[in-house]
C-alpha positions in Angstrom: 0.2 0.3 0.1 1.1 3.3 -1.0 2.1 6.1 1.8 -0.4 8.7 0.5 -3.2 5.6 0.8 -2.5 6.0 4.3 -2.5 9.4 4.7 -5.5 10.6 6.5 -7.1 14.0 4.2 -9.2 16.8 6.5 -12.6 17.8 4.8 -15.6 20.0 5.4 -19.4 18.9 4.9 -21.8 21.8 4.1 -24.6 21.4 6.7 -25.6 24.6 5.5 -27.2 23.0 2.4 -28.7 20.6 3.6 -30.7 22.8 6.7 -31.6 24.9 4.1 -33.5 22.0 1.7 -34.9 20.0 4.7 -36.4 23.6 5.9 -38.1 23.9 2.5 -39.1 20.6 2.5 -41.0 21.0 5.1 -42.7 24.5 5.1 -44.0 23.1 1.1 -44.6 20.1 2.2 -47.1 22.0 5.1 -48.5 23.8 2.3 -49.1 21.4 -0.6 -50.9 19.4 1.9 -53.1 22.1 3.4 -54.2 22.8 -0.2 -54.8 19.2 -0.6 -57.7 19.6 2.2 -58.6 22.7 0.7 -59.8 21.0 -2.7 -60.4 17.9 -0.4 -63.4 20.0 1.1 -64.1 21.3 -2.5 -65.7 18.1 -3.3 -68.2 18.0 -0.1 -68.8 22.1 0.1 -68.4 23.0 -4.2 -69.1 26.9 -3.2 -66.1 26.7 -0.2 -64.0 29.6 -0.8 -66.6 31.6 -2.4 -66.3 31.5 -6.1 -62.9 33.1 -6.4 -61.2 31.9 -10.0 -57.8 31.5 -8.2 -58.8 29.3 -5.8 -61.0 27.2 -8.2 -60.8 23.6 -7.3 -59.5 23.2 -10.8 -56.9 25.5 -10.4 -55.7 24.2 -7.3 -55.7 20.6 -8.0 -52.4 21.2 -10.2 -50.7 23.5 -7.4 -51.5 20.8 -4.6 -49.7 18.0 -6.8 -46.6 20.4 -8.0 -46.4 21.3 -4.4 -46.9 18.3 -3.0 -44.1 16.3 -6.1 -41.8 18.9 -6.6 -42.2 21.0 -3.2 -42.3 18.7 -0.7 -40.3 15.2 -1.9 -38.5 17.1 -4.6 -36.8 19.0 -1.3 -36.8 16.2 0.6 -34.2 14.5 -2.7 -32.1 17.0 -2.5 -32.2 17.0 1.7 -31.4 13.4 1.7 -28.5 14.0 -1.2 -26.8 16.4 0.0 -26.2 14.6 3.2 -25.8 11.3 1.8 -23.8 11.9 -1.0 -20.4 13.7 0.8 -20.3 11.0 3.7 -20.2 8.3 1.1 -18.1 9.7 -1.6 -16.1 11.4 1.7 -15.6 14.4 0.1 -17.5 18.1 0.5 -19.7 18.6 -2.9 -18.1 19.9 -5.6 -19.2 23.0 -5.7 -20.6 25.4 -3.0 -22.1 27.9 -5.4 -23.6 25.4 -7.7 -25.5 23.8 -3.8 -26.3 27.4 -3.3 -27.7 28.0 -7.2 -29.2 24.7 -7.1 -31.9 25.4 -3.7 -32.7 28.8 -4.7 -33.0 28.4 -8.1 -35.2 25.4 -7.1 -37.6 27.5 -4.6 -37.8 30.0 -7.4 -39.2 27.1 -9.8 -41.7 26.6 -7.1 -42.5 29.8 -6.3 -43.3 30.3 -10.2 -46.1 27.5 -10.0 -47.2 29.3 -7.0 -47.8 32.4 -9.0 -49.1 30.6 -12.8 -51.4 27.6 -11.6 -53.9 29.0 -9.5 -53.8 32.3 -12.4 -55.1 29.3 -15.2 -51.7 29.4 -16.4 -51.1 25.3 -17.2 -50.2 23.3 -20.1 -53.2 20.1 -18.6 -50.2 17.8 -18.6 -50.1 16.1 -15.5 -46.7 16.7 -13.1 -46.2 18.4 -16.3 -48.5 21.7 -16.1 -45.8 24.6 -16.1 -45.6 26.8 -18.7 -42.0 26.4 -21.3 -40.1 29.3 -19.8 -39.9 27.0 -16.2 -39.7 24.3 -18.0 -36.4 25.8 -19.5 -35.2 27.0 -15.6 -35.9 23.5 -14.8 -33.9 22.3 -17.3 -31.3 24.7 -16.4 -31.4 24.0 -12.4 -31.2 20.1 -12.7 -27.8 20.1 -15.2 -26.7 22.8 -12.4 -27.8 19.9 -9.8 -26.2 16.8 -11.9 -23.0 18.1 -12.7 -22.5 19.1 -9.1 -23.2 15.6 -8.0 -21.1 13.8 -10.8 -18.2 16.1 -10.3 -18.6 15.4 -6.3 -18.8 11.9 -7.3 -15.5 11.9 -9.2 -13.0 13.6 -6.7 -14.8 10.9 -3.8 -11.9 9.0 -1.7 -13.9 6.1 -1.8 -13.2 3.8 -4.8 -16.6 1.8 -5.1 -19.4 3.4 -5.3 -22.3 2.8 -2.9 -25.9 1.3 -3.8 -27.6 4.8 -2.9 -25.4 6.5 -5.6 -26.9 4.6 -8.3 -29.9 5.7 -7.8 -28.6 9.1 -7.6 -27.2 8.6 -10.8 -30.1 6.9 -12.6 -32.3 9.2 -10.8 -30.5 12.3 -12.8 -30.1 11.0 -15.6 -33.7 9.9 -16.2 -35.7 12.7 -15.1 -33.2 14.6 -17.6 -34.5 12.6 -20.6 -38.2 12.5 -19.1 -38.2 16.2 -18.5 -36.9 17.7 -22.3 -38.9 14.9 -23.9 -42.0 15.5 -22.9 -41.8 19.2 -22.7 -40.7 19.5 -26.6 -43.2 22.4 -27.3 -44.0 25.7 -29.5 -44.4 28.5 -27.7 -47.4 31.0 -29.0 -46.9 33.3 -26.1 -45.1 34.1 -23.3 -47.0 32.3 -21.0 -48.7 29.7 -24.0 -47.4 26.8 -25.7 -48.9 24.0 -27.9 -46.4 20.4 -27.5 -45.6 19.1 -30.4 -47.0 15.9 -30.5 -50.6 15.5 -30.9 -53.5 13.2 -29.5 -51.9 8.9 -29.3 -48.5 10.3 -29.6 -49.0 13.4 -27.3 -50.8 10.6 -24.6 -47.8 7.8 -25.0 -44.9 10.3 -23.9 -46.7 11.8 -21.5 -47.5 8.9 -19.6 -44.2 8.0 -20.7 -42.7 11.2 -18.7 -45.9 10.7 -15.9 -45.5 7.4 -14.8 -41.8 7.6 -15.0 -41.9 10.7 -12.8 -43.2 8.8 -10.3 -40.6 6.1 -11.1 -37.5 8.1 -11.4 -39.0 11.4 -8.9 -40.5 9.5 -6.5 -38.9 6.4 -6.2 -35.7 5.9 -7.4 -34.1 8.8 -5.2 -36.5 7.5 -2.3 -34.7 4.1 -2.6 -31.2 5.3 -2.2 -32.1 7.5 0.8 -33.5 3.9 1.9 -30.5 2.6 1.3 -28.3 4.3 3.3 -30.7 5.0 6.2 -31.9 2.6 7.1 -28.2 0.9 8.0 -28.0 4.1 9.4 -30.5 4.2 11.7 -30.1 0.2 12.4 -27.0 0.0 12.8 -26.8 -2.8 10.1 -25.0 -3.4 6.8 -27.2 -3.9 3.9 -28.8 -7.3 4.2 -27.8 -8.3 0.7 -25.2 -6.3 -2.0 -26.0 -9.0 -5.0 -29.8 -8.5 -4.2 -28.9 -4.3 -4.7 -27.3 -5.2 -8.0 -30.7 -6.8 -9.2 -32.8 -4.7 -7.7 -31.0 -1.4 -9.4 -30.5 -2.7 -13.0 -33.9 -4.9 -13.3 -35.4 -1.9 -11.9 -34.3 0.9 -13.7 -34.3 -1.0 -17.6 -38.5 -2.4 -16.6 -39.4 0.4 -15.1 -39.5 2.8 -18.4 -41.9 0.7 -20.2 -44.8 0.6 -17.9 -46.2 3.7 -18.8 -48.3 2.5 -21.4 -50.6 0.9 -18.7 -52.2 4.0 -18.0 -54.0 4.5 -21.2 -55.6 1.0 -21.6 -58.9 0.7 -23.3 -58.2 4.4 -25.2 -57.1 4.9 -28.5 -53.5 4.0 -28.0 -52.0 1.1 -30.2 -53.3 -2.8 -28.8 -49.4 -3.6 -28.8 -48.6 -0.4 -26.9 -50.9 -1.5 -24.4 -50.2 -4.7 -24.2 -46.3 -3.9 -23.7 -47.2 -1.9 -21.0 -48.9 -4.5 -19.1 -46.2 -7.2 -19.5 -43.5 -4.9 -18.3 -45.7 -3.5 -15.7 -46.3 -7.2 -14.3 -42.9 -7.8 -14.5 -41.8 -4.8 -12.3 -43.4 -6.6 -9.1 -40.1 -9.0 -8.6 -37.0 -6.1 -8.8 -39.9 -3.7 -6.6 -40.6 -6.1 -4.1 -36.8 -7.2 -4.3 -35.2 -3.5 -3.0 -38.2 -4.0 -0.3 -37.1 -7.1 1.4 -33.5 -5.9 0.7 -34.5 -2.9 3.2 -36.6 -4.5 5.6 -34.3 -7.6 6.2 -31.3 -5.2 7.1 -33.3 -4.5 10.6 -33.1 -8.0 11.3 -32.0 -8.2 14.8 -32.9 -4.6 15.2 -36.6 -4.8 15.2 -36.5 -4.8 19.1 -35.6 -0.7 18.3 -38.4 -0.3 16.0 -40.6 -0.1 19.2 -38.9 3.1 20.4 -36.8 4.9 17.5 -39.0 6.9 15.5 -36.7 7.2 13.0 -36.9 3.1 12.3 -40.4 3.4 12.5 -41.2 5.7 9.7 -39.0 3.8 7.8 -40.5 1.0 8.4 -43.9 2.0 7.8 -42.7 3.5 4.4 -40.7 0.5 3.0 -43.8 -1.3 3.8 -46.4 1.1 1.9 -43.8 1.6 -1.0 -44.4 -2.8 -1.2 -48.0 -2.2 -1.0 -48.1 0.3 -3.4 -45.6 -1.5 -6.1 -47.7 -4.7 -5.6 -51.1 -2.6 -7.0 -49.0 -0.7 -9.5 -48.6 -4.2 -11.9 -52.4 -5.6 -10.2 -53.4 -2.5 -11.8 -52.2 -2.9 -15.4 -53.9 -6.2 -15.8 -56.6 -4.9 -18.1 -59.5 -6.5 -16.4 -58.9 -4.7 -13.1 -57.9 -1.7 -15.0 -61.1 -1.8 -16.2 -62.7 -1.3 -13.2 -59.9 0.9 -10.8 -59.1 3.3 -13.5 -60.8 6.7 -14.1 -62.2 6.4 -10.5 -61.3 7.3 -6.9 -59.7 4.2 -6.3 -56.7 5.4 -8.8 -56.3 8.6 -5.6 -55.9 6.3 -3.1 -53.4 3.9 -4.4 -51.0 7.1 -5.0 -51.6 8.8 -2.0 -50.7 5.5 0.0 -47.6 6.0 -2.0 -47.2 9.7 -1.3 -48.0 9.7 2.5 -46.4 7.0 3.8 -43.5 6.5 1.5 -42.4 9.5 0.4 -43.9 11.0 3.2 -42.5 8.0 6.0 -38.8 8.4 4.5 -38.9 12.3 4.2 -39.9 12.5 7.8 -37.4 9.8 9.1 -34.6 12.0 7.6 -35.7 15.1 9.0 -35.9 12.8 12.5 -32.6 11.6 11.7 -30.1 14.2 10.3 -31.3 16.9 12.5 -30.6 16.5 16.1 -27.0 15.6 13.8 -26.0 18.6 12.8 -27.6 20.6 15.2 -25.2 18.4 17.5 -28.2 17.5 20.5 -30.3 15.1 20.8 -34.0 15.2 19.2 -35.9 17.2 21.4 -39.3 15.0 22.1 -39.1 11.2 21.5 -43.2 11.1 22.4 -44.1 13.9 20.0 -42.2 12.1 17.2 -44.4 8.9 17.9 -47.6 10.9 18.2 -46.7 12.1 14.6 -46.1 8.7 12.9 -49.2 7.7 14.2 -51.5 10.6 13.5 -49.7 10.5 10.0 -49.8 6.8 10.1 -53.6 7.0 10.5 -54.6 9.9 9.0 -52.9 7.7 5.5 -55.5 5.2 6.3 -58.4 7.3 7.1 -57.7 8.6 3.6 -56.7 5.9 1.4 -59.0 2.8 2.3 -62.7 5.4 1.7 -60.8 6.0 -1.5 -60.4 2.1 -2.5 -64.2 1.6 -0.9 -65.5 4.7 -3.1 -63.4 4.2 -6.2 -64.6 0.7 -6.7 -68.2 1.4 -5.7 -68.0 4.0 -8.1 -66.6 2.0 -10.9 -69.4 -1.0 -10.2 -72.0 1.7 -10.5 -71.2 3.0 -13.7 -71.2 -0.3 -15.2 -74.2 -2.2 -13.5 -77.3 -3.0 -15.8 -80.9 -3.9 -14.8 -82.5 -7.4 -15.9 -84.2 -5.1 -18.8 -80.6 -4.3 -20.5 -81.0 -0.5 -19.0 -78.0 1.3 -17.4 -78.9 0.9 -13.4 -77.5 4.6 -13.3 -78.2 6.6 -16.5 -77.7 9.9 -14.5 -73.7 9.7 -13.6 -74.2 12.0 -10.6 -76.2 9.3 -8.8 -72.7 7.6 -8.5 -70.7 10.3 -7.4 -73.7 11.3 -4.3 -73.3 7.6 -3.8 -69.3 8.1 -2.4 -69.5 11.7 -0.7 -69.4 10.0 2.9 -66.0 8.9 1.7 -65.2 12.0 0.5 -66.0 13.1 4.2 -63.7 10.4 5.3 -60.8 11.3 3.6 -61.4 15.0 4.6 -60.7 13.9 8.1 -57.3 11.7 7.0 -56.0 14.7 5.3 -56.7 16.7 8.6 -55.0 14.4 10.4 -51.8 14.0 8.8 -51.8 17.9 8.5 -51.9 17.6 12.6 -49.0 14.9 12.3 -46.5 17.2 10.1 -47.1 20.2 12.5 -46.8 18.7 15.6 -43.1 17.0 13.6 -42.2 20.8 12.3 -42.7 21.6 15.9 -40.5 19.0 17.4 -38.2 19.9 15.0 -38.0 23.6 15.6 -37.4 22.8 19.2 -34.4 20.7 18.4 -32.7 22.9 16.2 -33.5 25.6 19.5 -31.7 23.5 22.2 -28.6 22.5 19.7 -25.6 24.4 17.9 -25.6 24.5 14.3 -22.8 23.0 12.7 -22.3 25.0 9.3 -19.1 22.9 8.6 -19.1 19.4 9.6 -15.7 18.1 10.2 -14.3 14.7 8.4 -11.4 12.9 7.5 -10.4 9.8 5.7 -7.5 8.2 3.2 -6.6 9.0 -0.4 -8.7 6.4 -2.5 -7.1 3.2 -2.3 -6.7 1.5 -5.6 -6.6 -2.3 -5.3 -3.4 -4.1 -4.9 -1.6 -4.9 -7.6 -2.8 -8.5 -9.6 -6.4 -8.2 -7.6 -9.0 -9.2 -9.9 -12.4 -7.6 -8.9 -16.3 -8.9 -10.9 -17.5 -6.7 -12.9 -19.8 -4.4 -11.0 -16.9 -3.5 -8.8 -15.5 -2.8 -11.8 -17.7 -0.6 -13.1 -18.7 0.9 -9.8 -15.2 2.5 -9.9 -15.9 4.1 -13.1 -18.8 6.6 -12.3 -19.3 7.9 -15.8 -18.9 4.3 -17.7 -22.1 3.7 -14.6 -23.7 6.8 -15.7 -23.7 6.0 -19.7 -24.8 2.3 -18.7 -27.5 3.5 -17.1 -28.5 6.2 -19.9 -28.3 3.6 -22.6 -30.3 0.8 -20.0 -33.7 4.1 -19.8 -33.4 4.4 -23.1 -34.3 1.5 -24.8 -38.3 0.9 -23.2 -38.5 4.4 -24.6 -37.2 4.4 -27.6 -38.7 1.2 -28.6 -42.4 2.3 -27.5 -42.7 6.0 -29.1 -41.0 5.5 -32.5 -43.1 3.1 -33.9 -46.2 5.4 -33.2 -44.7 8.4 -34.8 -43.2 6.7 -37.9 -45.8 4.2 -38.8 -48.9 5.7 -40.3 -51.2 2.8 -39.6 -50.6 3.1 -35.5 -52.9 6.0 -36.0 -55.5 5.8 -38.5 -56.8 8.8 -39.9 -60.7 9.9 -40.6 -61.1 12.7 -43.3 -64.3 14.2 -41.5 -62.3 14.9 -38.5 -61.2 18.8 -39.1 -58.9 21.3 -37.1 -60.9 23.8 -34.3 -62.1 27.1 -35.0 -60.6 30.0 -33.6 -63.0 30.5 -31.0 -63.2 26.2 -30.5 -59.6 26.8 -29.8 -60.1 30.1 -27.3 -62.7 27.8 -25.6 -60.3 24.5 -25.3 -57.8 27.1 -24.0 -59.9 28.5 -21.7 -61.1 24.5 -20.5 -57.5 23.6 -20.1 -56.8 27.2 -18.1 -59.6 25.8 -15.3 -58.6 22.4 -14.7 -61.8 21.1 -16.6 -59.6 18.0 -17.9 -59.0 17.3 -14.1 -62.4 15.9 -13.3 -63.4 15.5 -16.8 -61.9 12.6 -19.2 -62.4 12.5 -23.4 -62.3 9.0 -24.0 -64.8 6.9 -24.6 -63.2 3.2 -23.8 -65.1 0.4 -25.8 -67.1 -0.8 -22.8 -71.0 -1.4 -23.1 -71.4 0.7 -20.1 -70.0 3.5 -21.6 -71.1 3.5 -25.1 -74.0 2.9 -23.5 -73.8 6.5 -21.4 -71.7 8.8 -23.3 -72.3 7.3 -27.3 -69.7 5.9 -29.4 -66.4 4.8 -28.1 -63.2 6.9 -29.1 -61.1 6.3 -32.1 -57.4 7.1 -32.5 -58.1 9.5 -36.0 -60.6 12.1 -33.9 -57.4 13.2 -31.9 -55.2 14.1 -34.6 -55.5 17.9 -33.7 -55.2 17.4 -29.8 -52.2 19.5 -29.0 -52.2 18.6 -25.8 -54.7 15.8 -25.9 -57.2 15.7 -22.5 -57.9 11.9 -22.1 -58.1 12.9 -18.6 -57.5 10.4 -15.8 -60.0 10.7 -13.4 -63.7 11.0 -14.1 -65.3 13.1 -10.6 -68.0 14.0 -13.6 -68.4 12.5 -16.9 -66.7 12.4 -20.0 -67.1 14.9 -22.5 -66.4 13.5 -25.5 -69.4 13.1 -27.1 -70.8 16.3 -25.5 -71.5 18.2 -28.8 -75.0 18.9 -29.6 -75.9 16.8 -27.0 -77.4 20.1 -25.1 -78.5 23.3 -26.5 -76.2 26.1 -25.8 -78.2 27.8 -23.4 -78.3 24.8 -20.7 -74.5 25.1 -21.2 -75.3 28.8 -19.6 -77.2 27.6 -16.8 -74.8 24.6 -16.1 -71.8 27.0 -15.8 -73.0 29.7 -13.7 -75.0 27.3 -11.9 -74.6 23.6 -12.0 -77.1 22.4 -9.5 -79.8 24.5 -11.8 -79.0 21.8 -14.7 -77.8 18.9 -12.3 -79.6 19.0 -8.7 -77.0 17.6 -6.2 -73.5 18.5 -8.0 -70.4 18.8 -6.5 -69.1 20.8 -10.1 -68.2 24.8 -8.8 -69.7 27.3 -10.5 -67.9 29.5 -13.1 -69.2 33.0 -13.3 -66.4 34.7 -14.1 -66.6 33.5 -17.1 -69.2 36.0 -17.8 -67.7 38.7 -16.6 -64.0 38.2 -18.5 -63.4 38.7 -21.7 -61.5 36.1 -24.2 -58.0 36.6 -24.9 -58.5 37.3 -29.3 -55.4 39.1 -29.2 -53.1 36.3 -29.1 -55.2 34.1 -31.4 -53.4 34.8 -34.5 -50.1 33.9 -32.5 -52.1 30.8 -31.5 -52.6 29.7 -34.7 -49.1 30.2 -35.7 -47.8 28.2 -33.2 -50.6 25.6 -33.9 -49.6 25.2 -37.6 -46.1 24.8 -36.6 -47.1 22.0 -34.7 -48.8 20.5 -38.0 -52.1 21.8 -37.6 -52.6 22.2 -41.2 -54.2 25.9 -41.1 -53.5 27.9 -44.5 -50.9 30.1 -44.4 -52.0 33.5 -43.6 -55.1 32.3 -42.0 -53.8 33.9 -38.7 -55.0 37.4 -40.2 -58.5 36.2 -40.6 -58.7 34.1 -37.6 -59.9 37.2 -35.3 -63.1 37.9 -37.8 -64.2 34.2 -38.0 -63.8 34.0 -34.4 -65.9 37.0 -34.3 -68.4 35.5 -36.4 -68.8 32.5 -34.7 -69.5 33.9 -31.4 -72.0 36.2 -32.8 -73.6 33.4 -34.1 -74.0 31.6 -30.8 -74.8 35.4 -29.2 -77.5 35.2 -31.4 -79.2 32.2 -31.0 -78.6 32.6 -26.8 -80.7 36.2 -27.7 -83.4 34.8 -29.4 -84.1 32.2 -26.7 -83.8 34.5 -24.1 -80.6 33.2 -22.4 -78.5 36.8 -22.8 -78.8 37.6 -19.3 -78.2 35.7 -16.3 -79.4 37.2 -13.1 -78.6 40.3 -13.9 -75.6 39.7 -15.9 -75.5 40.6 -19.7 -73.8 38.2 -21.7 -71.9 39.6 -24.9 -70.2 37.9 -27.5 -66.8 38.7 -26.3 -67.0 36.3 -23.0 -65.2 33.5 -21.5 -69.1 31.6 -21.9 -68.9 32.0 -25.6 -65.7 30.1 -26.6 -66.5 27.9 -23.7 -70.2 26.9 -25.7 -68.5 26.6 -28.9 -65.5 24.2 -27.9 -68.6 21.9 -25.7 -70.7 22.0 -28.9 -67.6 20.4 -31.1 -66.6 17.4 -29.0 -67.7 14.5 -30.7 -69.4 15.6 -33.5 -67.0 14.9 -36.0 -68.1 11.3 -36.3 -70.9 10.5 -34.6 -73.2 12.9 -36.9 -74.4 15.5 -35.1 -74.8 19.0 -36.3 -73.4 22.1 -34.2 -76.4 25.1 -34.5 -74.3 27.6 -36.5 -72.9 24.6 -39.0 -74.6 25.6 -41.7 -74.2 29.4 -41.0 -72.0 31.9 -43.9 -69.2 32.6 -40.9 -68.6 28.8 -40.3 -68.2 28.2 -44.1 -65.7 31.0 -44.2 -64.1 29.5 -41.3 -63.7 25.5 -42.8 -62.2 27.3 -46.0 -59.7 28.0 -44.2 -58.2 24.6 -43.3 -56.8 22.3 -45.6 -58.6 19.0 -46.4 -56.8 16.0 -44.0 -55.1 13.0 -45.6 -57.4 10.5 -46.0 -56.3 6.9 -44.6 
């Protein structure tokens, strides 16, 4: 052994960045939980908090998901990485400056979400709702984090990379690929863009991203955290190194294929659905391998779980991970998916993971790290245990009612009488039946928030009684190279080459994505065209964008599956060719209200006026919120030319120069609708005068367009001269 290898080198860990991310995670978590409780209460009392547009259900729901995923869990990931990575590599982070830019940049991105989502500025794509300038900022900050992490690994004093670092590398690489590919969009204005993908392709890319955002943002980094903190807290080595290897490589290879299981029975090509199902079922093996590796690490330490809140949260978190990763493959089985999809069961499923897996590991880290960086003991173990039980019981009160309600809901959708008629033809009956479950969910959310608040108080008191160590001193030997002639196994050699390790990880995660997407993009037969399907008119574009801004797709799907119950209730099932001009797709993932794909022509314009102003006037007992501001807020006509131009760039066949005529045609169609309302005495509602430039007119235009291209219904304005002028500006679609 060389002399340099026995020399101890002194260095310091940066605890300040760790503390910053910990405080941010806890603070944003409480905010995200409270927003979640708010929208849960809105499903019980739709008028809760009045008719403030920025606090409507549709606008707050994406704020809640972004706050919990990227603010609470995201900051928790960085909290764990910035604490564990330097200690595993025996070196401080490569650049304190990059660490600070990363922290403040990430918080600025979260603030930008707070300043855009409640104002209706969103893309509608789940977990990717933020608009294009923020997407660019996310890319920059993520790359800064990655550079700092990779460079820290490069200057390590430990030759081999511990398993937790493998998962950190996979997280960085895969999230970067997912975010960039899913964010390919053409800006129309500063805060409005359209994805380059349409319909079926957009759905495939979105759920390739959406499923793997769960996989590589809410799973792999937390698995890395599990592999670090369970051995530390239990003072035991990881159960099996070999199992870790199998767990890591099989998980990252298989996970990337599983996205299509979110689209079973949709217009997605059958081969893609089947592929997603097969790989989803395979996922149970590596997922449970990781869970068992974590739990078996506790062998000989289970007696400490009774008293140690850190181990309590870790055990429940890993157990919840096992439950959720069993459910996921089961939900990808077509017959099971037919019952669960679009129901509240899925809401229970994702919250089981978010509250107990991500929440459990986050609180375990907070209780483990805080006393150590403040050189003190936890203020109160009793309070930490109280927090644990509030969190666990809160999650149970949340998840089980959603499971129960979701199954009830789905079975009611599908039930027929002995005469062959729908037992519950009115969709609203299937909502009012499960209202008690919504109440229990709100109780569960309240319990979880109380627990988190107790935890925040406990951690605050812990910090106050301790003395913060800004730079924690440590020492280690320089990198020890193996003795000459020593032969290492292939994986140990790979662990000593972080760049090759990162490159191989990239190759492994790209395989599935490329094989699934390329045929759908290049083989025309995957998306058969329909000659009668036309692009949206300018007024319909405006209505569609308002629909997206209000988050209507959070409660309504636009995808009728080929089930007897759905075709009886809604009409002809949805075809792939109907969505070729949909940028973005709006198939939805949850039905709190009925599917809308065949709503066009079903009701007169006056019905939509009443329904949007007061849903209970058309649907007694409805829990849909009212949208009175649509009757006073003007349409955004000025940006229509820019939006037409952007849509042409992504492939919608508007004629060159049509943007110059678009406002004229928008106004002509709006006047047609307004004249019809006036003739029927609906130009005023409760003292509010409706005019042709209000948002409600655009929403009516969009609603009346949905599904009419192939079902033969005719809009009230279909034969009017203005409509003829509008259609003349579209290039004909190529027939199959």
